[in-house]
mmCIF file of the C-alpha atoms, coordinates in Angstrom:
data_MODEL
# 
_entry.id   MODEL 
# 
loop_
_atom_site.group_PDB 
_atom_site.id 
_atom_site.type_symbol 
_atom_site.label_atom_id 
_atom_site.label_alt_id 
_atom_site.label_comp_id 
_atom_site.label_asym_id 
_atom_site.label_entity_id 
_atom_site.label_seq_id 
_atom_site.pdbx_PDB_ins_code 
_atom_site.Cartn_x 
_atom_site.Cartn_y 
_atom_site.Cartn_z 
_atom_site.occupancy 
_atom_site.B_iso_or_equiv 
_atom_site.pdbx_formal_charge 
_atom_site.auth_seq_id 
_atom_site.auth_comp_id 
_atom_site.auth_asym_id 
_atom_site.auth_atom_id 
_atom_site.pdbx_PDB_model_num 
ATOM 1  C CA . UNK A 1 1  ? -22.240 -14.334 14.955 1.00 0.00 ? 1  UNK A CA 1 
ATOM 2  C CA . UNK A 1 2  ? -20.742 -11.589 15.575 1.00 0.00 ? 2  UNK A CA 1 
ATOM 3  C CA . UNK A 1 3  ? -18.366 -10.381 12.337 1.00 0.00 ? 3  UNK A CA 1 
ATOM 4  C CA . UNK A 1 4  ? -14.479 -8.836  13.267 1.00 0.00 ? 4  UNK A CA 1 
ATOM 5  C CA . UNK A 1 5  ? -15.224 -4.919  12.865 1.00 0.00 ? 5  UNK A CA 1 
ATOM 6  C CA . UNK A 1 6  ? -17.916 -5.480  15.590 1.00 0.00 ? 6  UNK A CA 1 
ATOM 7  C CA . UNK A 1 7  ? -15.508 -7.149  17.507 1.00 0.00 ? 7  UNK A CA 1 
ATOM 8  C CA . UNK A 1 8  ? -13.038 -5.043  17.152 1.00 0.00 ? 8  UNK A CA 1 
ATOM 9  C CA . UNK A 1 9  ? -14.838 -1.806  17.594 1.00 0.00 ? 9  UNK A CA 1 
ATOM 10 C CA . UNK A 1 10 ? -16.711 -3.281  20.738 1.00 0.00 ? 10 UNK A CA 1 
ATOM 11 C CA . UNK A 1 11 ? -13.487 -4.988  21.935 1.00 0.00 ? 11 UNK A CA 1 
ATOM 12 C CA . UNK A 1 12 ? -10.445 -4.325  21.266 1.00 0.00 ? 12 UNK A CA 1 
ATOM 13 C CA . UNK A 1 13 ? -10.230 -0.686  19.776 1.00 0.00 ? 13 UNK A CA 1 
ATOM 14 C CA . UNK A 1 14 ? -10.310 0.771   22.969 1.00 0.00 ? 14 UNK A CA 1 
ATOM 15 C CA . UNK A 1 15 ? -7.352  -1.359  23.617 1.00 0.00 ? 15 UNK A CA 1 
ATOM 16 C CA . UNK A 1 16 ? -3.678  0.160   24.676 1.00 0.00 ? 16 UNK A CA 1 
ATOM 17 C CA . UNK A 1 17 ? -1.093  -0.583  21.784 1.00 0.00 ? 17 UNK A CA 1 
ATOM 18 C CA . UNK A 1 18 ? 0.773   -3.317  23.082 1.00 0.00 ? 18 UNK A CA 1 
ATOM 19 C CA . UNK A 1 19 ? -1.821  -5.098  24.135 1.00 0.00 ? 19 UNK A CA 1 
ATOM 20 C CA . UNK A 1 20 ? -3.005  -4.968  20.321 1.00 0.00 ? 20 UNK A CA 1 
ATOM 21 C CA . UNK A 1 21 ? -0.061  -6.052  19.039 1.00 0.00 ? 21 UNK A CA 1 
ATOM 22 C CA . UNK A 1 22 ? -0.003  -8.755  22.376 1.00 0.00 ? 22 UNK A CA 1 
ATOM 23 C CA . UNK A 1 23 ? -3.315  -9.807  20.561 1.00 0.00 ? 23 UNK A CA 1 
ATOM 24 C CA . UNK A 1 24 ? -2.576  -9.394  16.970 1.00 0.00 ? 24 UNK A CA 1 
ATOM 25 C CA . UNK A 1 25 ? 0.287   -11.774 16.960 1.00 0.00 ? 25 UNK A CA 1 
ATOM 26 C CA . UNK A 1 26 ? -1.528  -14.250 19.052 1.00 0.00 ? 26 UNK A CA 1 
ATOM 27 C CA . UNK A 1 27 ? -3.985  -14.756 15.914 1.00 0.00 ? 27 UNK A CA 1 
ATOM 28 C CA . UNK A 1 28 ? -0.971  -14.629 13.841 1.00 0.00 ? 28 UNK A CA 1 
ATOM 29 C CA . UNK A 1 29 ? -0.263  -17.622 16.182 1.00 0.00 ? 29 UNK A CA 1 
ATOM 30 C CA . UNK A 1 30 ? -3.247  -19.445 15.590 1.00 0.00 ? 30 UNK A CA 1 
ATOM 31 C CA . UNK A 1 31 ? -2.488  -18.945 12.235 1.00 0.00 ? 31 UNK A CA 1 
ATOM 32 C CA . UNK A 1 32 ? 0.489   -20.088 11.732 1.00 0.00 ? 32 UNK A CA 1 
ATOM 33 C CA . UNK A 1 33 ? -1.389  -23.265 13.912 1.00 0.00 ? 33 UNK A CA 1 
ATOM 34 C CA . UNK A 1 34 ? -4.238  -24.042 12.044 1.00 0.00 ? 34 UNK A CA 1 
ATOM 35 C CA . UNK A 1 35 ? -2.244  -23.411 8.673  1.00 0.00 ? 35 UNK A CA 1 
ATOM 36 C CA . UNK A 1 36 ? 0.088   -26.316 9.828  1.00 0.00 ? 36 UNK A CA 1 
ATOM 37 C CA . UNK A 1 37 ? 3.267   -23.548 9.581  1.00 0.00 ? 37 UNK A CA 1 
ATOM 38 C CA . UNK A 1 38 ? 6.932   -23.232 11.129 1.00 0.00 ? 38 UNK A CA 1 
ATOM 39 C CA . UNK A 1 39 ? 8.128   -20.799 13.541 1.00 0.00 ? 39 UNK A CA 1 
ATOM 40 C CA . UNK A 1 40 ? 10.480  -19.870 10.796 1.00 0.00 ? 40 UNK A CA 1 
ATOM 41 C CA . UNK A 1 41 ? 7.903   -18.847 8.193  1.00 0.00 ? 41 UNK A CA 1 
ATOM 42 C CA . UNK A 1 42 ? 8.421   -15.663 6.643  1.00 0.00 ? 42 UNK A CA 1 
ATOM 43 C CA . UNK A 1 43 ? 6.063   -13.022 7.487  1.00 0.00 ? 43 UNK A CA 1 
ATOM 44 C CA . UNK A 1 44 ? 5.932   -13.106 2.564  1.00 0.00 ? 44 UNK A CA 1 
ATOM 45 C CA . UNK A 1 45 ? 5.347   -16.783 3.140  1.00 0.00 ? 45 UNK A CA 1 
ATOM 46 C CA . UNK A 1 46 ? 2.878   -16.846 5.836  1.00 0.00 ? 46 UNK A CA 1 
ATOM 47 C CA . UNK A 1 47 ? 1.000   -13.460 3.899  1.00 0.00 ? 47 UNK A CA 1 
ATOM 48 C CA . UNK A 1 48 ? 1.075   -15.482 -0.155 1.00 0.00 ? 48 UNK A CA 1 
ATOM 49 C CA . UNK A 1 49 ? -0.305  -18.818 1.331  1.00 0.00 ? 49 UNK A CA 1 
ATOM 50 C CA . UNK A 1 50 ? -3.088  -17.338 3.860  1.00 0.00 ? 50 UNK A CA 1 
ATOM 51 C CA . UNK A 1 51 ? -6.970  -18.492 2.055  1.00 0.00 ? 51 UNK A CA 1 
ATOM 52 C CA . UNK A 1 52 ? -7.771  -15.297 0.863  1.00 0.00 ? 52 UNK A CA 1 
ATOM 53 C CA . UNK A 1 53 ? -7.852  -13.911 -3.111 1.00 0.00 ? 53 UNK A CA 1 
ATOM 54 C CA . UNK A 1 54 ? -4.940  -11.342 -3.662 1.00 0.00 ? 54 UNK A CA 1 
ATOM 55 C CA . UNK A 1 55 ? -7.245  -7.871  -4.364 1.00 0.00 ? 55 UNK A CA 1 
ATOM 56 C CA . UNK A 1 56 ? -3.785  -5.852  -5.763 1.00 0.00 ? 56 UNK A CA 1 
ATOM 57 C CA . UNK A 1 57 ? -1.325  -8.189  -7.845 1.00 0.00 ? 57 UNK A CA 1 
ATOM 58 C CA . UNK A 1 58 ? 1.622   -5.496  -7.596 1.00 0.00 ? 58 UNK A CA 1 
ATOM 59 C CA . UNK A 1 59 ? 3.103   -2.914  -5.617 1.00 0.00 ? 59 UNK A CA 1 
ATOM 60 C CA . UNK A 1 60 ? 2.836   -0.392  -7.973 1.00 0.00 ? 60 UNK A CA 1 
ATOM 61 C CA . UNK A 1 61 ? -1.384  -1.964  -7.774 1.00 0.00 ? 61 UNK A CA 1 
ATOM 62 C CA . UNK A 1 62 ? -1.176  -0.687  -3.518 1.00 0.00 ? 62 UNK A CA 1 
ATOM 63 C CA . UNK A 1 63 ? 0.532   2.468   -4.533 1.00 0.00 ? 63 UNK A CA 1 
ATOM 64 C CA . UNK A 1 64 ? -1.801  3.914   -7.230 1.00 0.00 ? 64 UNK A CA 1 
ATOM 65 C CA . UNK A 1 65 ? -5.334  2.362   -4.916 1.00 0.00 ? 65 UNK A CA 1 
ATOM 66 C CA . UNK A 1 66 ? -3.830  4.079   -1.741 1.00 0.00 ? 66 UNK A CA 1 
ATOM 67 C CA . UNK A 1 67 ? -3.080  7.556   -3.457 1.00 0.00 ? 67 UNK A CA 1 
ATOM 68 C CA . UNK A 1 68 ? -6.089  7.227   -4.817 1.00 0.00 ? 68 UNK A CA 1 
ATOM 69 C CA . UNK A 1 69 ? -7.705  6.699   -1.406 1.00 0.00 ? 69 UNK A CA 1 
ATOM 70 C CA . UNK A 1 70 ? -5.715  9.912   0.281  1.00 0.00 ? 70 UNK A CA 1 
ATOM 71 C CA . UNK A 1 71 ? -6.444  12.177  -2.810 1.00 0.00 ? 71 UNK A CA 1 
ATOM 72 C CA . UNK A 1 72 ? -10.169 11.717  -2.401 1.00 0.00 ? 72 UNK A CA 1 
ATOM 73 C CA . UNK A 1 73 ? -9.518  12.956  1.571  1.00 0.00 ? 73 UNK A CA 1 
ATOM 74 C CA . UNK A 1 74 ? -8.686  16.499  0.506  1.00 0.00 ? 74 UNK A CA 1 
ATOM 75 C CA . UNK A 1 75 ? -11.519 16.645  -1.948 1.00 0.00 ? 75 UNK A CA 1 
# 
């Protein structure tokens, strides 16, 4: 079975942006349907209900992580 990264690079990376957005919308709709969420669910509610652990606990932690990543690009 292929993982998401392989599928992305083999089938999706070369698509035009509008097709990538269409695919993303289809995937989000599929996830919404699987989780029994209505169309009225906010993006924040959707993300909070995903079956994954949160890596960051705050926006500040995300900012620190991104700053560290950006700084590593310069070295």
